[in-house]
C-alpha positions in Angstrom: 0.3 -6.7 -24.3 -1.0 -7.1 -20.9 -3.0 -4.2 -19.4 -3.4 -3.1 -16.0 -6.6 -2.0 -16.5 -8.7 -4.3 -17.7 -6.4 -7.6 -15.7 -6.2 -5.7 -12.3 -9.8 -4.1 -12.2 -9.6 -3.7 -8.3 -6.9 -2.1 -7.8 -7.8 0.6 -11.0 -10.7 1.2 -8.4 -7.9 2.5 -6.0 -7.4 5.0 -8.5 -7.5 8.6 -6.7 -6.2 10.3 -3.5 -7.4 8.5 0.4 -6.9 10.6 3.3 -6.3 8.3 6.7 -5.2 7.3 9.1 -1.7 4.8 10.4 -1.9 3.4 13.6 0.8 0.4 14.3 0.5 -1.9 17.1 3.2 -4.1 18.7 2.3 -7.9 19.2 0.1 -7.3 22.7 -1.7 -4.7 21.2 0.1 -1.6 22.1 0.2 1.3 20.1 3.8 2.2 19.0 3.0 5.3 16.4 0.0 6.3 14.9 0.2 9.7 11.9 -2.3 11.2 9.0 -1.3 10.0 6.1 -2.0 10.8 1.8 -2.0 8.6 -0.9 -2.1 9.4 -4.3 -2.6 6.0 -6.5 -2.1 6.4 -10.0 -2.2 4.9 -13.8 0.0 7.8 -15.2 -0.6 8.3 -19.4 2.2 9.2 -20.8 3.6 5.6 -20.4 5.9 6.9 -17.4 5.3 3.5 -15.2 1.6 1.7 -15.2 1.3 2.7 -11.8 2.8 5.0 -9.9 1.9 5.9 -6.3 2.7 9.0 -3.9 3.0 7.9 0.3 2.5 11.9 2.4 2.8 11.1 5.7 2.4 13.7 9.0 2.8 13.7 12.2 1.4 15.2 15.2 5.3 16.7 16.2 5.0 18.5 12.3 7.4 15.9 11.4 6.8 14.7 7.6 8.3 12.3 4.9 7.4 11.5 1.3 7.8 8.4 -1.2 6.9 7.4 -4.5 6.2 3.9 -5.7 6.6 3.6 -10.1 5.2 0.2 -10.0 5.6 -2.4 -13.0 2.7 -4.7 -14.3 3.0 -8.6 -15.3 0.9 -11.2 -15.8 -1.9 -10.0 -12.9 0.6 -8.4 -10.8 1.9 -5.2 -9.9 5.4 -5.4 -9.2 7.5 -3.2 -7.1 10.9 -2.7 -7.3 12.7 1.0 -6.0 15.4 2.9 -3.9 13.0 1.5 -0.5 11.2 -1.8 -1.4 10.5 -5.1 -3.4 7.5 -6.4 -4.1 5.0 -7.6 -5.5 1.0 -7.2 -5.6 -2.2 -9.5 -6.9 -5.9 -9.7 -6.6 -7.3 -11.8 -4.2 -11.6 -11.2 -5.4 -13.6 -8.4 -6.3 -12.8 -6.3 -3.1 -8.8 -7.3 -1.9 -5.8 -6.9 -3.2 -2.9 -8.4 -1.1 0.5 -6.9 -1.2 3.6 -8.7 0.2 7.0 -6.5 0.2 10.1 -6.0 2.4 12.2 -2.7 2.6 15.8 -3.6 1.5 17.5 -1.6 4.1 15.4 -4.7 6.2 17.5 -8.2 6.1 15.5 -10.9 6.8 11.9 -9.3 6.8 8.2 -8.4 5.3 5.8 -7.1 5.4 1.9 -8.7 3.7 -0.6 -6.0 3.4 -4.5 -6.8 2.9 -6.6 -4.6 1.1 -10.0 -4.3 1.0 -12.4 -2.0 -0.6 -16.2 -1.1 0.3 -18.5 -1.5 -3.4 -19.1 1.9 -3.0 -15.8 2.8 -3.9 -14.9 5.5 -1.1 -13.2 3.3 1.8 -10.1 1.7 2.3 -9.9 -0.6 6.0 -6.0 -2.2 5.3 -3.6 -3.7 7.5 0.0 -4.2 7.5 1.9 -7.9 9.0 5.4 -7.1 9.6 7.7 -10.2 10.3 11.4 -10.4 10.6 13.4 -13.9 10.8 9.5 -15.2 9.8 8.3 -14.2 13.1 4.9 -10.7 13.4 6.4 -8.0 15.8 3.8 -5.4 14.5 0.6 -4.7 13.1 0.1 -1.2 11.0 -3.4 -0.4 10.7 -5.3 1.7 8.5 -8.0 3.2 8.1 -8.1 5.7 4.4 -11.2 7.1 2.8 -11.4 8.3 -0.4 -10.6 12.3 -1.1 -11.0 12.7 -5.0 
């Protein structure tokens, strides 16, 4: 049986809690939205799923959202198939994970996410490239720091 902890060592280094800021920009670089995040990355020991992520968002006006993403593991890829998204992630080198996903409620669209983890494992830089009908229409810039 494949072991996510052995075969995806970069992903394993993300385990813990991360706080940061999401900034969404259009193709001209204008800010569309900006909000705070708290992301928890887990590898449950209870066998419920090989990977589990909780995303919490908070906007300046007090609006809050939370989403849970159990991940499956197969052939050195993390797979997501939730009510919200369908996607897969893989490692490209000793600091980088790429995630390609689509929102199930948004047809003809997908997102490519680049996740770069610092060598000290305490800082992450992430970018999302949003496509609709194979044309980029916005980007999300994310800066995060480990809090636990």
